[in-house]
N, C-alpha and C positions, 0 to 999 in steps of 0.2 A: 466516173471521177468522184461523184458525190458518194457513191458506195464505199470508196476508199477513204475519203476525207472524214466522213461522219464517224466511223469507228475509230479512226486515228485521233480525232478531236476528243471523243469520249474517253479513249485510253489515256490521253494526256491530262484530262481534267480529273479523272478518277483518283490518281495518287494524291492530288491536292485534298480531296475529300477524306481520304484515309488519313493523311497527315493531320488534317484539322480534327478529325475524330479522335485520333490518338492524343493530340495535344490537349483537346478538351477533357479527355479522360484523365490525363496526367494532372491538369490543373484542378480538376474535381477531386482527385485523390489527395493532392497536396492540401487542398482546403479542408478536406475531411480529416486528414491527419492533424492539421493545425487546430481544428476545432476540438478534436479529441484531446490534444495536448492541453489546450486551455481548460477544458472540462476537468481533466485529471488534476491540473494545478489548482483549480478552484476547489475541487473535492478534497484535495490533500490539505488545504488550508482551512477548511471549514469542518466543524464537528457537529454531527446531528445530536439531538437530544438523547437518542438511544446510546450513541457512542459515549456521550458524557456520563450517562447513568452507569454504563458498563465500567468506565474508568473509575468512577467514584466507588462502585462496588468492589472493584479489584483493589483499590487503595485501602478500603476498609478491611477486606480480608487479609491483606498483607500486614496491616497494622495489628490486627487481632492475632495473627500467627506469630508475629514478632513478640507481642506481649506474652503469649503462651510459652514461647521458647525462653524468654527472659525469666519468667516465673519458674519454669522447670529447672533452669540453670541455678537460680537462687535457692530453690528447694534442695537440689543435689549438693550445692555448696554448704548449705546449713547442715545437711546430714553428715557430710565429710567433717565439718568443723566439730559436730557433736561426737563423732567417733574418735576424732583426734583428741578431744578434751577428755574422753573416757580413758584413753591410753596413757595420758600424761599422769604421772604420779602427783598426788596432792602434796603441797609443801607446807 
């Protein structure tokens, strides 16, 4: 009788252990995901010194490029105006 009851009792208790193990893993995974989400949110809202330096450098480059484009446009416009003035008959 004991030979039958002992394996039966073990079989009945084993699924509880499996369920507890799976539940523990699910809770651990959920906590890990939540921790990762918080770290990502904090990382997204903070800027490292390196990132700030890169942003400043990018802004400076863009500003210089815009100044060069504006100067080139002004030079071309001045050349067009000079050619147009040459074509105009003097009065």
